[in-house]
C-alpha positions as CSV (number, residue, x, y, z in Angstrom):
1,M,29.7,-19.6,-7.8
2,K,27.3,-16.8,-9.0
3,K,23.8,-18.2,-9.8
4,E,21.9,-17.2,-12.8
5,I,18.9,-14.9,-12.1
6,K,15.5,-16.0,-13.3
7,V,12.9,-13.7,-11.9
8,I,9.1,-13.5,-12.2
9,H,7.4,-10.2,-11.5
10,I,3.7,-10.1,-10.4
11,D,1.5,-7.0,-10.6
12,C,-2.3,-7.1,-10.0
13,G,-3.1,-3.4,-10.6
14,L,-6.0,-2.3,-12.9
15,D,-4.8,1.2,-13.6
16,W,-1.7,2.6,-15.4
17,R,0.0,4.4,-12.5
18,G,3.5,4.9,-11.1
19,G,3.8,1.3,-9.8
20,Q,2.9,-0.2,-13.2
21,R,5.4,2.1,-14.9
22,Q,8.1,1.0,-12.4
23,V,7.6,-2.7,-12.8
24,L,7.6,-2.5,-16.6
25,T,10.8,-0.4,-16.5
26,L,12.5,-2.9,-14.2
27,H,11.4,-5.9,-16.4
28,N,12.6,-4.3,-19.6
29,G,15.8,-3.1,-17.9
30,L,16.6,-6.7,-16.7
31,L,15.9,-8.0,-20.2
32,K,18.3,-5.5,-21.7
33,S,20.9,-6.5,-19.2
34,G,20.7,-10.1,-20.5
35,L,18.8,-11.5,-17.5
36,N,15.8,-13.8,-17.6
37,S,12.8,-11.7,-16.6
38,I,9.1,-12.6,-16.9
39,L,6.2,-10.3,-16.0
40,I,2.8,-11.7,-14.9
41,C,0.1,-9.1,-14.6
42,N,-3.7,-8.7,-14.3
43,K,-5.3,-9.5,-17.6
44,N,-7.8,-6.8,-17.1
45,G,-5.3,-4.2,-16.1
46,E,-3.8,-1.4,-18.2
47,L,-0.3,-2.8,-17.8
48,F,-1.2,-5.9,-19.7
49,K,-3.4,-4.2,-22.2
50,K,-0.7,-1.8,-23.2
51,N,2.0,-4.5,-23.4
52,S,0.2,-7.8,-24.1
53,T,2.3,-8.5,-27.2
54,A,5.6,-7.5,-25.6
55,S,8.4,-9.9,-24.7
56,N,7.9,-12.2,-21.7
57,I,4.7,-10.7,-20.5
58,Y,1.7,-12.9,-19.5
59,G,-1.8,-12.1,-18.2
60,F,-3.8,-13.8,-15.6
61,D,-7.3,-13.5,-14.2
62,F,-7.0,-11.6,-10.9
63,L,-10.3,-12.4,-9.1
64,G,-9.2,-11.3,-5.6
65,E,-6.5,-12.3,-3.1
66,F,-8.6,-15.2,-1.8
67,S,-9.4,-16.5,-5.2
68,L,-8.3,-20.2,-5.6
69,K,-8.5,-19.8,-9.3
70,S,-6.1,-16.9,-9.3
71,R,-3.7,-18.6,-7.1
72,K,-3.8,-21.7,-9.2
73,N,-3.2,-19.7,-12.3
74,I,-0.2,-17.9,-10.7
75,K,1.2,-21.3,-9.5
76,E,0.9,-22.8,-13.0
77,L,2.8,-19.9,-14.5
78,V,5.5,-20.0,-11.9
79,L,6.0,-23.8,-12.3
80,K,6.0,-23.4,-16.0
81,H,8.8,-20.9,-16.0
82,S,10.8,-22.2,-13.0
83,P,12.1,-19.0,-11.6
84,N,14.5,-18.8,-8.6
85,I,13.1,-15.4,-7.7
86,V,9.4,-14.1,-7.5
87,H,9.0,-10.4,-7.0
88,C,5.6,-9.0,-5.9
89,H,5.0,-5.4,-6.9
90,D,1.8,-4.6,-5.0
91,S,0.1,-5.9,-1.9
92,H,-2.5,-7.9,-3.8
93,S,0.3,-9.8,-5.5
94,V,1.5,-10.9,-2.1
95,G,-2.0,-11.9,-1.1
96,V,-2.6,-14.0,-4.2
97,L,0.9,-15.6,-4.0
98,P,0.6,-19.4,-3.6
99,N,2.9,-21.4,-1.4
100,L,6.2,-21.8,-3.2
101,P,9.2,-24.1,-2.8
102,K,11.8,-22.6,-0.3
103,T,14.3,-22.6,-3.1
104,I,12.5,-19.7,-4.7
105,K,13.4,-16.3,-3.1
106,T,10.5,-13.9,-2.7
107,F,10.6,-10.1,-2.8
108,H,8.0,-7.5,-2.2
109,T,8.2,-3.7,-3.1
110,R,6.3,-1.4,-0.8
111,R,5.5,1.9,-2.6
112,V,3.1,3.5,0.0
113,S,3.5,4.6,3.6
114,Y,0.3,3.2,4.9
115,P,0.5,0.8,7.9
116,I,0.2,-3.0,7.6
117,N,-2.3,-4.6,9.9
118,V,-1.3,-7.4,12.2
119,A,-3.2,-10.1,10.4
120,S,-1.6,-9.2,7.1
121,R,1.8,-9.1,8.7
122,F,1.7,-12.7,10.0
123,F,-0.6,-14.4,7.4
124,K,0.1,-12.5,4.2
125,Y,3.6,-11.1,4.3
126,S,5.1,-14.2,6.0
127,K,5.6,-15.5,2.5
128,I,8.0,-12.8,1.7
129,N,11.8,-13.2,2.3
130,F,13.0,-9.7,1.3
131,H,11.2,-6.4,1.5
132,I,12.1,-3.4,-0.7
133,A,11.0,0.1,0.3
134,V,11.0,3.0,-2.2
135,G,12.0,5.5,0.5
136,D,13.8,5.6,3.9
137,N,10.6,6.5,5.7
138,I,8.9,3.4,4.5
139,K,12.1,1.4,5.2
140,N,12.2,2.5,8.8
141,Y,8.5,1.4,9.2
142,L,9.1,-2.0,7.6
143,K,12.2,-2.6,9.7
144,S,10.0,-2.5,12.8
145,K,7.9,-5.4,11.3
146,F,10.3,-7.5,9.2
147,D,13.9,-8.7,9.3
148,I,15.3,-7.9,5.9
149,V,14.5,-4.6,4.3
150,Y,16.2,-2.6,1.6
151,T,15.7,0.8,0.1
152,V,15.6,1.2,-3.7
153,P,14.0,4.5,-4.8
154,S,11.6,4.3,-7.7
155,C,13.2,5.7,-10.8
156,I,12.4,8.1,-13.6
157,D,13.3,7.8,-17.3
158,T,14.5,11.3,-18.0
159,S,14.6,10.6,-21.7
160,R,10.8,10.8,-21.6
161,F,11.1,14.6,-21.4
162,N,13.5,15.2,-24.3
163,G,11.9,17.3,-27.0
164,K,8.5,17.5,-25.2
165,V,8.2,21.3,-25.3
166,D,4.9,22.2,-27.0
167,K,4.4,25.9,-26.9
168,K,0.9,25.6,-28.3
169,I,-0.4,23.7,-25.3
170,F,-0.5,26.6,-22.9
171,K,-0.8,30.4,-23.4
172,K,2.7,31.7,-22.7
173,E,1.4,35.0,-21.3
174,L,-0.2,33.1,-18.4
175,V,1.4,31.6,-15.3
176,N,0.6,28.0,-15.9
177,I,0.2,25.7,-12.9
178,V,-0.2,21.9,-13.3
179,F,-1.4,19.1,-11.1
180,V,-0.9,15.5,-12.3
181,G,-2.3,12.6,-10.4
182,A,-5.3,10.6,-9.2
183,F,-8.3,12.5,-8.0
184,T,-8.3,10.8,-4.6
185,K,-8.4,12.0,-1.0
186,Q,-4.7,11.3,-0.3
187,K,-3.6,13.5,-3.2
188,G,-4.9,16.7,-1.5
189,I,-6.3,18.2,-4.7
190,D,-9.0,20.0,-2.7
191,I,-6.2,21.9,-0.8
192,L,-4.8,23.0,-4.1
193,V,-8.1,24.3,-5.4
194,K,-8.8,26.2,-2.2
195,S,-5.5,27.9,-2.4
196,Y,-5.8,28.5,-6.1
197,N,-9.1,30.3,-5.6
198,L,-7.4,32.9,-3.4
199,L,-4.4,33.1,-5.7
200,S,-6.5,33.7,-8.8
201,Q,-8.2,36.6,-7.1
202,K,-4.9,38.3,-6.5
203,H,-3.2,37.2,-9.7
204,P,-5.6,37.2,-12.6
205,N,-3.0,35.8,-15.0
206,L,-3.0,32.3,-13.5
207,F,-4.3,29.1,-15.1
208,L,-4.6,25.7,-13.5
209,H,-4.3,22.5,-15.5
210,L,-5.7,19.4,-13.8
211,V,-4.5,16.1,-15.3
212,G,-5.9,12.9,-14.0
213,D,-9.1,11.1,-12.9
214,G,-10.6,9.4,-9.9
215,N,-13.5,9.1,-7.5
216,L,-13.2,12.8,-6.4
217,M,-13.5,14.2,-9.9
218,A,-17.2,15.2,-9.4
219,D,-16.4,16.9,-6.1
220,I,-13.5,18.8,-7.5
221,K,-15.5,20.0,-10.5
222,K,-18.2,21.2,-8.0
223,M,-15.5,23.1,-6.1
224,V,-14.4,24.8,-9.3
225,S,-18.0,25.7,-10.0
226,T,-18.6,27.0,-6.5
227,Y,-15.6,29.3,-6.7
228,N,-16.6,30.3,-10.3
229,L,-13.2,29.3,-11.7
230,H,-14.4,27.8,-15.0
231,S,-12.4,30.2,-17.1
232,K,-9.2,29.6,-15.1
233,V,-9.2,25.8,-14.7
234,K,-9.2,23.0,-17.3
235,F,-9.7,19.3,-16.6
236,Y,-7.9,16.9,-19.0
237,G,-8.8,13.5,-17.5
238,A,-6.3,10.6,-17.4
239,I,-3.8,10.7,-20.2
240,D,-0.6,9.0,-21.1
241,D,1.6,11.7,-22.5
242,V,1.9,13.8,-19.4
243,E,5.4,15.0,-20.2
244,K,4.3,18.0,-22.2
245,F,2.3,19.3,-19.3
246,Y,5.4,19.5,-17.1
247,T,7.7,20.9,-19.6
248,N,5.3,23.8,-20.5
249,A,4.2,24.6,-16.9
250,N,5.7,27.3,-14.7
251,Y,4.9,25.3,-11.5
252,A,3.9,21.7,-10.7
253,I,2.0,21.3,-7.5
254,V,2.0,18.1,-5.4
255,P,-0.3,18.7,-2.4
256,S,-0.5,15.0,-1.1
257,I,-1.6,14.6,2.5
258,D,-0.4,11.0,3.1
259,G,0.4,7.7,1.5
260,E,3.3,8.9,-0.8
261,G,6.2,6.5,-0.9
262,S,8.6,8.1,-3.5
263,S,6.4,10.4,-5.6
264,G,6.7,9.8,-9.3
265,V,5.0,13.1,-10.0
266,I,7.8,15.0,-8.1
267,K,10.4,13.1,-10.1
268,E,8.6,13.8,-13.4
269,A,8.5,17.5,-12.6
270,L,12.2,17.5,-11.7
271,S,13.1,15.7,-14.9
272,A,11.2,18.3,-16.9
273,G,13.1,21.1,-15.1
274,T,9.8,22.5,-13.7
275,T,9.7,24.2,-10.4
276,V,7.9,21.8,-8.1
277,I,5.9,22.7,-5.0
278,A,5.2,19.8,-2.7
279,S,3.7,19.1,0.7
280,D,6.3,18.4,3.4
281,L,5.5,14.7,3.9
282,K,8.5,12.8,5.2
283,D,8.6,10.7,2.0
284,N,8.7,13.9,-0.1
285,L,11.5,15.5,1.9
286,D,14.0,12.9,0.6
287,L,13.5,13.9,-3.0
288,F,14.8,17.4,-3.2
289,E,16.3,20.3,-1.3
290,D,13.9,23.1,-0.3
291,G,14.6,26.3,-2.2
292,V,17.3,24.7,-4.4
293,S,15.5,22.1,-6.5
294,G,11.9,22.7,-5.3
295,F,9.8,24.2,-2.5
296,F,7.9,22.6,0.4
297,F,4.7,23.8,2.1
298,K,3.0,22.5,5.2
299,K,0.8,19.5,4.4
300,L,-3.0,20.1,4.7
301,D,-2.4,23.9,5.0
302,F,-3.9,25.7,2.0
303,D,-3.1,29.0,3.6
304,N,0.6,28.1,3.7
305,L,0.4,26.9,0.1
306,F,-1.2,30.2,-0.8
307,S,1.5,32.2,0.9
308,L,4.3,30.3,-0.8
309,M,2.7,30.5,-4.2
310,D,1.9,34.2,-3.7
311,R,5.5,35.0,-2.9
312,L,6.8,33.0,-5.9
313,I,4.4,34.5,-8.4
314,S,4.7,38.0,-7.1
315,N,8.4,37.9,-7.4
316,N,8.5,35.8,-10.6
317,I,10.5,33.1,-8.9
318,T,11.2,29.9,-10.6
319,L,14.2,27.7,-10.1
320,D,17.2,27.1,-12.4
321,K,16.2,24.3,-14.8
322,L,19.7,22.8,-14.7
323,K,19.8,22.5,-10.9
324,V,16.3,20.9,-11.0
325,T,17.1,18.4,-13.7
326,N,20.4,17.5,-12.0
327,Q,18.4,16.5,-9.0
328,A,16.4,14.1,-11.1
329,K,19.5,12.3,-12.1
330,N,19.7,10.8,-8.6
331,F,16.7,8.7,-9.6
332,D,18.0,7.5,-13.0
333,C,16.5,4.1,-13.9
334,S,20.0,2.6,-14.6
335,I,20.8,3.0,-10.8
336,T,17.5,1.3,-9.8
337,I,18.0,-1.6,-12.2
338,K,21.6,-2.2,-11.1
339,K,20.5,-2.2,-7.4
340,H,17.8,-4.8,-8.0
341,I,20.3,-7.0,-9.8
342,E,22.6,-6.8,-6.8
343,L,19.9,-7.7,-4.4
344,Y,18.7,-10.6,-6.5
345,S,22.2,-11.9,-6.8
346,A,22.8,-11.6,-3.1
347,S,19.5,-13.4,-2.2
348,L,20.5,-16.4,-4.3
349,L,23.6,-16.9,-2.1
350,Q,21.6,-17.0,1.1
């Protein structure tokens, strides 16, 4: 007999990033499907702040993975709502997860391709029954460490990009290039700026839009100053309505050097029909076909990025928007939600 799904999701993140958008989308999708879904998130995080009054969302004080208070708070919420599934959506959630009855099935979604150390594997992740990878590269790694691993790509809500064209945001006579993401080392934004410095000397009609924030913001601003690019680069900081930047850009650049699982930025660019140029990380290669729905360059190689961009700009090459948006349909959220429901249902029969 099919058992009723009652799932609690846990997210400890502070920032509003791809992982938080994914867990909220899944939670809301399950509710719309008529399932019992509860979301527990960091009270000080942007996920809770943005959705504190929404249905079935609760905050807790995340004081660290080893905080007894945090574990007690989580356990109280779990016992109060009596789920048969607990789904951790970040590594901290696994760490803070208390010991639960074996009747509760535990899931964890791995969104990054960084390795897991031996101690965490045996003492932290031993509490997890089922692992979900957002890409096959991560799945292959997890399979070498754990018994049961599935692949469920992170999704994109393509409706976010309907009617988002704002012709006033960029000057249409320019070739507008956009970067969206965290200003952190793994995002490779310094490689983009180095390449753009050379490009702007050859193509004076370029303009670079940098959307995001992070601990490298001061360093990147210094690079822009050193290259004297003030008039050709604009910093926007972290914003929520990123859709209009994609839909009005000629090119979206994703120069990540490591850590990507299933890049949300690439999927956003695809959904907007924007020509995306991404580093050839293994995780990125699964997302589109080179030359058909996007372009790849060699990671860490700003000369290769320059050569590719120079060729595209010199020949006024952008990809057909229909082909690009059709690629995004492979990551529709309805597919992801359906797959999670199937996995939850199967776990309750084991």
